[in-house]
Jmol script that loads the backbone (N, CA, C; Angstrom):
load data "model"
ATOM      1  N   UNK A   1      -3.205  12.059 -16.212  1.00  0.00           N
ATOM      2  CA  UNK A   1      -3.637  10.853 -16.880  1.00  0.00           C
ATOM      3  C   UNK A   1      -2.638   9.729 -16.652  1.00  0.00           C
ATOM      4  N   UNK A   2      -1.415  10.043 -16.372  1.00  0.00           N
ATOM      5  CA  UNK A   2      -0.429   8.987 -16.153  1.00  0.00           C
ATOM      6  C   UNK A   2      -0.240   8.145 -17.399  1.00  0.00           C
ATOM      7  N   UNK A   3      -0.115   6.851 -17.213  1.00  0.00           N
ATOM      8  CA  UNK A   3       0.113   5.942 -18.333  1.00  0.00           C
ATOM      9  C   UNK A   3      -1.148   5.196 -18.751  1.00  0.00           C
ATOM     10  N   UNK A   4      -2.332   5.723 -18.434  1.00  0.00           N
ATOM     11  CA  UNK A   4      -3.557   5.034 -18.823  1.00  0.00           C
ATOM     12  C   UNK A   4      -3.646   4.912 -20.348  1.00  0.00           C
ATOM     13  N   UNK A   5      -3.064   5.859 -21.066  1.00  0.00           N
ATOM     14  CA  UNK A   5      -3.067   5.815 -22.526  1.00  0.00           C
ATOM     15  C   UNK A   5      -1.915   4.971 -23.069  1.00  0.00           C
ATOM     16  N   UNK A   6      -1.056   4.483 -22.203  1.00  0.00           N
ATOM     17  CA  UNK A   6       0.080   3.654 -22.591  1.00  0.00           C
ATOM     18  C   UNK A   6       0.075   2.363 -21.771  1.00  0.00           C
ATOM     19  N   UNK A   7      -0.838   1.464 -22.039  1.00  0.00           N
ATOM     20  CA  UNK A   7      -0.934   0.252 -21.220  1.00  0.00           C
ATOM     21  C   UNK A   7       0.322  -0.608 -21.246  1.00  0.00           C
ATOM     22  N   UNK A   8       1.132  -0.482 -22.276  1.00  0.00           N
ATOM     23  CA  UNK A   8       2.357  -1.279 -22.332  1.00  0.00           C
ATOM     24  C   UNK A   8       3.405  -0.795 -21.329  1.00  0.00           C
ATOM     25  N   UNK A   9       3.270   0.434 -20.856  1.00  0.00           N
ATOM     26  CA  UNK A   9       4.205   0.947 -19.863  1.00  0.00           C
ATOM     27  C   UNK A   9       3.933   0.370 -18.475  1.00  0.00           C
ATOM     28  N   UNK A  10       2.781  -0.224 -18.281  1.00  0.00           N
ATOM     29  CA  UNK A  10       2.436  -0.783 -16.969  1.00  0.00           C
ATOM     30  C   UNK A  10       2.192  -2.288 -17.048  1.00  0.00           C
ATOM     31  N   UNK A  11       2.782  -2.933 -18.029  1.00  0.00           N
ATOM     32  CA  UNK A  11       2.620  -4.381 -18.192  1.00  0.00           C
ATOM     33  C   UNK A  11       3.666  -5.116 -17.357  1.00  0.00           C
ATOM     34  N   UNK A  12       3.850  -6.368 -17.651  1.00  0.00           N
ATOM     35  CA  UNK A  12       4.838  -7.176 -16.939  1.00  0.00           C
ATOM     36  C   UNK A  12       6.255  -6.732 -17.285  1.00  0.00           C
ATOM     37  N   UNK A  13       7.123  -6.722 -16.313  1.00  0.00           N
ATOM     38  CA  UNK A  13       8.516  -6.306 -16.539  1.00  0.00           C
ATOM     39  C   UNK A  13       9.218  -7.221 -17.541  1.00  0.00           C
ATOM     40  N   UNK A  14       8.828  -8.498 -17.544  1.00  0.00           N
ATOM     41  CA  UNK A  14       9.514  -9.458 -18.413  1.00  0.00           C
ATOM     42  C   UNK A  14       9.321  -9.185 -19.902  1.00  0.00           C
ATOM     43  N   UNK A  15       8.230  -8.519 -20.274  1.00  0.00           N
ATOM     44  CA  UNK A  15       8.030  -8.242 -21.703  1.00  0.00           C
ATOM     45  C   UNK A  15       8.622  -6.890 -22.118  1.00  0.00           C
ATOM     46  N   UNK A  16       9.211  -6.191 -21.166  1.00  0.00           N
ATOM     47  CA  UNK A  16       9.894  -4.916 -21.427  1.00  0.00           C
ATOM     48  C   UNK A  16       8.994  -3.942 -22.191  1.00  0.00           C
ATOM     49  N   UNK A  17       7.771  -3.797 -21.692  1.00  0.00           N
ATOM     50  CA  UNK A  17       6.844  -2.842 -22.310  1.00  0.00           C
ATOM     51  C   UNK A  17       6.378  -3.246 -23.686  1.00  0.00           C
ATOM     52  N   UNK A  18       6.326  -4.528 -23.966  1.00  0.00           N
ATOM     53  CA  UNK A  18       5.906  -5.015 -25.272  1.00  0.00           C
ATOM     54  C   UNK A  18       7.035  -5.090 -26.286  1.00  0.00           C
ATOM     55  N   UNK A  19       8.232  -4.734 -25.879  1.00  0.00           N
ATOM     56  CA  UNK A  19       9.369  -4.739 -26.803  1.00  0.00           C
ATOM     57  C   UNK A  19       9.886  -6.137 -27.115  1.00  0.00           C
ATOM     58  N   UNK A  20       9.540  -7.131 -26.309  1.00  0.00           N
ATOM     59  CA  UNK A  20       9.999  -8.497 -26.575  1.00  0.00           C
ATOM     60  C   UNK A  20       8.915  -9.358 -27.225  1.00  0.00           C
ATOM     61  N   UNK A  21       7.775  -8.767 -27.506  1.00  0.00           N
ATOM     62  CA  UNK A  21       6.658  -9.512 -28.108  1.00  0.00           C
ATOM     63  C   UNK A  21       6.590  -9.179 -29.589  1.00  0.00           C
ATOM     64  N   UNK A  22       6.907 -10.150 -30.426  1.00  0.00           N
ATOM     65  CA  UNK A  22       6.862  -9.958 -31.879  1.00  0.00           C
ATOM     66  C   UNK A  22       5.443 -10.236 -32.392  1.00  0.00           C
ATOM     67  N   UNK A  23       4.922  -9.338 -33.217  1.00  0.00           N
ATOM     68  CA  UNK A  23       3.587  -9.508 -33.799  1.00  0.00           C
ATOM     69  C   UNK A  23       3.628  -9.122 -35.277  1.00  0.00           C
ATOM     70  N   UNK A  24       2.611  -9.535 -36.003  1.00  0.00           N
ATOM     71  CA  UNK A  24       2.442  -9.138 -37.404  1.00  0.00           C
ATOM     72  C   UNK A  24       1.329  -8.107 -37.478  1.00  0.00           C
ATOM     73  N   UNK A  25       1.601  -7.004 -38.109  1.00  0.00           N
ATOM     74  CA  UNK A  25       0.599  -5.968 -38.355  1.00  0.00           C
ATOM     75  C   UNK A  25       0.480  -5.846 -39.861  1.00  0.00           C
ATOM     76  N   UNK A  26      -0.592  -6.385 -40.407  1.00  0.00           N
ATOM     77  CA  UNK A  26      -0.764  -6.514 -41.848  1.00  0.00           C
ATOM     78  C   UNK A  26       0.441  -7.267 -42.406  1.00  0.00           C
ATOM     79  N   UNK A  27       1.277  -6.625 -43.191  1.00  0.00           N
ATOM     80  CA  UNK A  27       2.423  -7.328 -43.782  1.00  0.00           C
ATOM     81  C   UNK A  27       3.717  -7.080 -43.016  1.00  0.00           C
ATOM     82  N   UNK A  28       3.642  -6.309 -41.947  1.00  0.00           N
ATOM     83  CA  UNK A  28       4.844  -5.972 -41.182  1.00  0.00           C
ATOM     84  C   UNK A  28       4.992  -6.860 -39.953  1.00  0.00           C
ATOM     85  N   UNK A  29       6.219  -7.141 -39.620  1.00  0.00           N
ATOM     86  CA  UNK A  29       6.524  -7.827 -38.374  1.00  0.00           C
ATOM     87  C   UNK A  29       7.312  -6.846 -37.518  1.00  0.00           C
ATOM     88  N   UNK A  30       6.842  -6.634 -36.308  1.00  0.00           N
ATOM     89  CA  UNK A  30       7.512  -5.686 -35.412  1.00  0.00           C
ATOM     90  C   UNK A  30       7.159  -6.040 -33.978  1.00  0.00           C
ATOM     91  N   UNK A  31       7.794  -5.351 -33.045  1.00  0.00           N
ATOM     92  CA  UNK A  31       7.431  -5.616 -31.659  1.00  0.00           C
ATOM     93  C   UNK A  31       6.138  -4.871 -31.320  1.00  0.00           C
ATOM     94  N   UNK A  32       5.429  -5.393 -30.349  1.00  0.00           N
ATOM     95  CA  UNK A  32       4.115  -4.861 -29.983  1.00  0.00           C
ATOM     96  C   UNK A  32       4.169  -3.388 -29.613  1.00  0.00           C
ATOM     97  N   UNK A  33       5.211  -2.965 -28.920  1.00  0.00           N
ATOM     98  CA  UNK A  33       5.312  -1.565 -28.518  1.00  0.00           C
ATOM     99  C   UNK A  33       5.373  -0.646 -29.746  1.00  0.00           C
ATOM    100  N   UNK A  34       6.139  -1.034 -30.747  1.00  0.00           N
ATOM    101  CA  UNK A  34       6.234  -0.228 -31.971  1.00  0.00           C
ATOM    102  C   UNK A  34       4.884  -0.170 -32.697  1.00  0.00           C
ATOM    103  N   UNK A  35       4.213  -1.307 -32.771  1.00  0.00           N
ATOM    104  CA  UNK A  35       2.890  -1.337 -33.407  1.00  0.00           C
ATOM    105  C   UNK A  35       1.953  -0.377 -32.688  1.00  0.00           C
ATOM    106  N   UNK A  36       1.951  -0.446 -31.348  1.00  0.00           N
ATOM    107  CA  UNK A  36       1.063   0.403 -30.549  1.00  0.00           C
ATOM    108  C   UNK A  36       1.403   1.887 -30.726  1.00  0.00           C
ATOM    109  N   UNK A  37       2.691   2.218 -30.665  1.00  0.00           N
ATOM    110  CA  UNK A  37       3.114   3.615 -30.731  1.00  0.00           C
ATOM    111  C   UNK A  37       3.002   4.237 -32.119  1.00  0.00           C
ATOM    112  N   UNK A  38       3.186   3.440 -33.165  1.00  0.00           N
ATOM    113  CA  UNK A  38       3.284   4.032 -34.500  1.00  0.00           C
ATOM    114  C   UNK A  38       2.330   3.443 -35.532  1.00  0.00           C
ATOM    115  N   UNK A  39       2.380   2.137 -35.721  1.00  0.00           N
ATOM    116  CA  UNK A  39       1.683   1.534 -36.852  1.00  0.00           C
ATOM    117  C   UNK A  39       0.160   1.645 -36.787  1.00  0.00           C
ATOM    118  N   UNK A  40      -0.418   1.565 -35.623  1.00  0.00           N
ATOM    119  CA  UNK A  40      -1.879   1.682 -35.528  1.00  0.00           C
ATOM    120  C   UNK A  40      -2.326   3.064 -35.988  1.00  0.00           C
ATOM    121  N   UNK A  41      -1.618   4.106 -35.534  1.00  0.00           N
ATOM    122  CA  UNK A  41      -1.947   5.478 -35.934  1.00  0.00           C
ATOM    123  C   UNK A  41      -1.711   5.680 -37.427  1.00  0.00           C
ATOM    124  N   UNK A  42      -0.581   5.195 -37.922  1.00  0.00           N
ATOM    125  CA  UNK A  42      -0.277   5.344 -39.349  1.00  0.00           C
ATOM    126  C   UNK A  42      -1.319   4.649 -40.218  1.00  0.00           C
ATOM    127  N   UNK A  43      -1.770   3.475 -39.798  1.00  0.00           N
ATOM    128  CA  UNK A  43      -2.773   2.737 -40.561  1.00  0.00           C
ATOM    129  C   UNK A  43      -4.104   3.479 -40.554  1.00  0.00           C
ATOM    130  N   UNK A  44      -4.500   3.985 -39.400  1.00  0.00           N
ATOM    131  CA  UNK A  44      -5.754   4.755 -39.314  1.00  0.00           C
ATOM    132  C   UNK A  44      -5.687   5.995 -40.190  1.00  0.00           C
ATOM    133  N   UNK A  45      -4.550   6.687 -40.142  1.00  0.00           N
ATOM    134  CA  UNK A  45      -4.383   7.882 -40.964  1.00  0.00           C
ATOM    135  C   UNK A  45      -4.517   7.551 -42.444  1.00  0.00           C
ATOM    136  N   UNK A  46      -3.888   6.469 -42.872  1.00  0.00           N
ATOM    137  CA  UNK A  46      -3.931   6.085 -44.287  1.00  0.00           C
ATOM    138  C   UNK A  46      -5.303   5.570 -44.700  1.00  0.00           C
ATOM    139  N   UNK A  47      -5.890   4.683 -43.880  1.00  0.00           N
ATOM    140  CA  UNK A  47      -7.140   4.032 -44.266  1.00  0.00           C
ATOM    141  C   UNK A  47      -8.374   4.911 -44.078  1.00  0.00           C
ATOM    142  N   UNK A  48      -8.393   5.705 -43.031  1.00  0.00           N
ATOM    143  CA  UNK A  48      -9.596   6.482 -42.718  1.00  0.00           C
ATOM    144  C   UNK A  48      -9.540   7.923 -43.192  1.00  0.00           C
ATOM    145  N   UNK A  49      -8.339   8.448 -43.386  1.00  0.00           N
ATOM    146  CA  UNK A  49      -8.201   9.866 -43.738  1.00  0.00           C
ATOM    147  C   UNK A  49      -7.346  10.084 -44.977  1.00  0.00           C
ATOM    148  N   UNK A  50      -7.170   9.049 -45.780  1.00  0.00           N
ATOM    149  CA  UNK A  50      -6.385   9.147 -47.016  1.00  0.00           C
ATOM    150  C   UNK A  50      -5.034   9.810 -46.798  1.00  0.00           C
ATOM    151  N   UNK A  51      -4.387   9.462 -45.700  1.00  0.00           N
ATOM    152  CA  UNK A  51      -3.064   9.979 -45.325  1.00  0.00           C
ATOM    153  C   UNK A  51      -3.048  11.488 -45.109  1.00  0.00           C
ATOM    154  N   UNK A  52      -4.218  12.063 -44.854  1.00  0.00           N
ATOM    155  CA  UNK A  52      -4.292  13.499 -44.587  1.00  0.00           C
ATOM    156  C   UNK A  52      -4.302  13.722 -43.081  1.00  0.00           C
ATOM    157  N   UNK A  53      -3.152  14.055 -42.534  1.00  0.00           N
ATOM    158  CA  UNK A  53      -3.014  14.235 -41.095  1.00  0.00           C
ATOM    159  C   UNK A  53      -3.953  15.319 -40.569  1.00  0.00           C
ATOM    160  N   UNK A  54      -4.122  16.383 -41.316  1.00  0.00           N
ATOM    161  CA  UNK A  54      -4.979  17.484 -40.866  1.00  0.00           C
ATOM    162  C   UNK A  54      -6.417  17.005 -40.648  1.00  0.00           C
ATOM    163  N   UNK A  55      -6.927  16.167 -41.539  1.00  0.00           N
ATOM    164  CA  UNK A  55      -8.280  15.640 -41.382  1.00  0.00           C
ATOM    165  C   UNK A  55      -8.409  14.770 -40.151  1.00  0.00           C
ATOM    166  N   UNK A  56      -7.381  13.982 -39.875  1.00  0.00           N
ATOM    167  CA  UNK A  56      -7.381  13.127 -38.688  1.00  0.00           C
ATOM    168  C   UNK A  56      -7.352  13.968 -37.420  1.00  0.00           C
ATOM    169  N   UNK A  57      -6.529  14.995 -37.396  1.00  0.00           N
ATOM    170  CA  UNK A  57      -6.439  15.886 -36.234  1.00  0.00           C
ATOM    171  C   UNK A  57      -7.772  16.594 -36.011  1.00  0.00           C
ATOM    172  N   UNK A  58      -8.403  17.079 -37.072  1.00  0.00           N
ATOM    173  CA  UNK A  58      -9.696  17.748 -36.949  1.00  0.00           C
ATOM    174  C   UNK A  58     -10.756  16.813 -36.368  1.00  0.00           C
ATOM    175  N   UNK A  59     -10.773  15.564 -36.835  1.00  0.00           N
ATOM    176  CA  UNK A  59     -11.744  14.595 -36.332  1.00  0.00           C
ATOM    177  C   UNK A  59     -11.507  14.306 -34.851  1.00  0.00           C
ATOM    178  N   UNK A  60     -10.249  14.175 -34.459  1.00  0.00           N
ATOM    179  CA  UNK A  60      -9.933  13.938 -33.054  1.00  0.00           C
ATOM    180  C   UNK A  60     -10.366  15.115 -32.184  1.00  0.00           C
ATOM    181  N   UNK A  61     -10.081  16.324 -32.637  1.00  0.00           N
ATOM    182  CA  UNK A  61     -10.486  17.517 -31.875  1.00  0.00           C
ATOM    183  C   UNK A  61     -12.003  17.567 -31.707  1.00  0.00           C
ATOM    184  N   UNK A  62     -12.725  17.263 -32.773  1.00  0.00           N
ATOM    185  CA  UNK A  62     -14.186  17.285 -32.712  1.00  0.00           C
ATOM    186  C   UNK A  62     -14.691  16.234 -31.723  1.00  0.00           C
ATOM    187  N   UNK A  63     -14.150  15.023 -31.794  1.00  0.00           N
ATOM    188  CA  UNK A  63     -14.583  13.949 -30.893  1.00  0.00           C
ATOM    189  C   UNK A  63     -14.264  14.276 -29.448  1.00  0.00           C
ATOM    190  N   UNK A  64     -13.099  14.843 -29.198  1.00  0.00           N
ATOM    191  CA  UNK A  64     -12.717  15.197 -27.832  1.00  0.00           C
ATOM    192  C   UNK A  64     -13.641  16.276 -27.295  1.00  0.00           C
ATOM    193  N   UNK A  65     -13.953  17.270 -28.112  1.00  0.00           N
ATOM    194  CA  UNK A  65     -14.841  18.348 -27.688  1.00  0.00           C
ATOM    195  C   UNK A  65     -16.222  17.806 -27.339  1.00  0.00           C
ATOM    196  N   UNK A  66     -16.763  16.934 -28.171  1.00  0.00           N
ATOM    197  CA  UNK A  66     -18.076  16.347 -27.920  1.00  0.00           C
ATOM    198  C   UNK A  66     -18.055  15.529 -26.629  1.00  0.00           C
ATOM    199  N   UNK A  67     -17.037  14.711 -26.449  1.00  0.00           N
ATOM    200  CA  UNK A  67     -16.937  13.895 -25.239  1.00  0.00           C
ATOM    201  C   UNK A  67     -16.819  14.760 -23.992  1.00  0.00           C
ATOM    202  N   UNK A  68     -16.057  15.836 -24.073  1.00  0.00           N
ATOM    203  CA  UNK A  68     -15.915  16.723 -22.916  1.00  0.00           C
ATOM    204  C   UNK A  68     -17.248  17.373 -22.578  1.00  0.00           C
ATOM    205  N   UNK A  69     -17.990  17.798 -23.589  1.00  0.00           N
ATOM    206  CA  UNK A  69     -19.299  18.414 -23.347  1.00  0.00           C
ATOM    207  C   UNK A  69     -20.262  17.410 -22.733  1.00  0.00           C
ATOM    208  N   UNK A  70     -20.266  16.174 -23.230  1.00  0.00           N
ATOM    209  CA  UNK A  70     -21.150  15.148 -22.691  1.00  0.00           C
ATOM    210  C   UNK A  70     -20.798  14.833 -21.247  1.00  0.00           C
ATOM    211  N   UNK A  71     -19.520  14.702 -20.953  1.00  0.00           N
ATOM    212  CA  UNK A  71     -19.097  14.405 -19.588  1.00  0.00           C
ATOM    213  C   UNK A  71     -19.441  15.548 -18.648  1.00  0.00           C
ATOM    214  N   UNK A  72     -19.250  16.783 -19.087  1.00  0.00           N
ATOM    215  CA  UNK A  72     -19.580  17.928 -18.249  1.00  0.00           C
ATOM    216  C   UNK A  72     -21.074  17.931 -17.939  1.00  0.00           C
ATOM    217  N   UNK A  73     -21.888  17.732 -18.965  1.00  0.00           N
ATOM    218  CA  UNK A  73     -23.335  17.745 -18.765  1.00  0.00           C
ATOM    219  C   UNK A  73     -23.779  16.621 -17.833  1.00  0.00           C
ATOM    220  N   UNK A  74     -23.245  15.439 -17.998  1.00  0.00           N
ATOM    221  CA  UNK A  74     -23.659  14.328 -17.149  1.00  0.00           C
ATOM    222  C   UNK A  74     -23.202  14.546 -15.709  1.00  0.00           C
ATOM    223  N   UNK A  75     -22.026  15.103 -15.514  1.00  0.00           N
ATOM    224  CA  UNK A  75     -21.563  15.390 -14.157  1.00  0.00           C
ATOM    225  C   UNK A  75     -22.388  16.495 -13.527  1.00  0.00           C
ATOM    226  N   UNK A  76     -22.724  17.510 -14.299  1.00  0.00           N
ATOM    227  CA  UNK A  76     -23.516  18.626 -13.800  1.00  0.00           C
ATOM    228  C   UNK A  76     -24.906  18.139 -13.371  1.00  0.00           C
ATOM    229  N   UNK A  77     -25.537  17.321 -14.213  1.00  0.00           N
ATOM    230  CA  UNK A  77     -26.862  16.767 -13.881  1.00  0.00           C
ATOM    231  C   UNK A  77     -26.738  15.875 -12.656  1.00  0.00           C
ATOM    232  N   UNK A  78     -25.740  15.049 -12.608  1.00  0.00           N
ATOM    233  CA  UNK A  78     -25.536  14.153 -11.480  1.00  0.00           C
ATOM    234  C   UNK A  78     -25.403  14.949 -10.184  1.00  0.00           C
ATOM    235  N   UNK A  79     -24.631  16.018 -10.217  1.00  0.00           N
ATOM    236  CA  UNK A  79     -24.416  16.819  -9.028  1.00  0.00           C
ATOM    237  C   UNK A  79     -25.708  17.481  -8.581  1.00  0.00           C
ATOM    238  N   UNK A  80     -26.448  18.059  -9.527  1.00  0.00           N
ATOM    239  CA  UNK A  80     -27.661  18.790  -9.167  1.00  0.00           C
ATOM    240  C   UNK A  80     -28.762  17.849  -8.663  1.00  0.00           C
ATOM    241  N   UNK A  81     -28.882  16.694  -9.258  1.00  0.00           N
ATOM    242  CA  UNK A  81     -29.982  15.785  -8.910  1.00  0.00           C
ATOM    243  C   UNK A  81     -29.669  14.974  -7.666  1.00  0.00           C
ATOM    244  N   UNK A  82     -28.465  14.433  -7.604  1.00  0.00           N
ATOM    245  CA  UNK A  82     -28.148  13.485  -6.536  1.00  0.00           C
ATOM    246  C   UNK A  82     -27.191  14.031  -5.487  1.00  0.00           C
ATOM    247  N   UNK A  83     -26.572  15.111  -5.760  1.00  0.00           N
ATOM    248  CA  UNK A  83     -25.565  15.713  -4.898  1.00  0.00           C
ATOM    249  C   UNK A  83     -24.274  14.898  -4.829  1.00  0.00           C
ATOM    250  N   UNK A  84     -24.354  13.574  -4.916  1.00  0.00           N
ATOM    251  CA  UNK A  84     -23.151  12.762  -5.041  1.00  0.00           C
ATOM    252  C   UNK A  84     -23.362  11.763  -6.163  1.00  0.00           C
ATOM    253  N   UNK A  85     -22.288  11.332  -6.755  1.00  0.00           N
ATOM    254  CA  UNK A  85     -22.392  10.396  -7.882  1.00  0.00           C
ATOM    255  C   UNK A  85     -21.940   9.011  -7.467  1.00  0.00           C
TER     256      UNK A  85
END
end "model"
wireframe off; spacefill off
backbone 0.3
color backbone group
C-alpha cells in the first residue's frame, strides 16, 4: 500500500509532511500532521463510539470484510465476463 494512507508523507517538502501547517481542530490548535495522525481518530472514537475503542475496531473489521468481499466478487465477475478489466 505504500503511503497511500498517509498523503502527508508524499506532499511538498517545504511543508515537512504537514508539520509546518498550523490548523484548528475543534478547540485545539496543532499541526496538520498531528491532526491527521491522532485527532481525527480520537474524535471519531469519542463521537461515534462513545470512546469505546473495541466498538470502533469491530466496525472497522466489519467494513473491511464487506469491502473485500465486494471487491472480490466484482473482480471475479469482471474476469469471467470480460476476461480483462
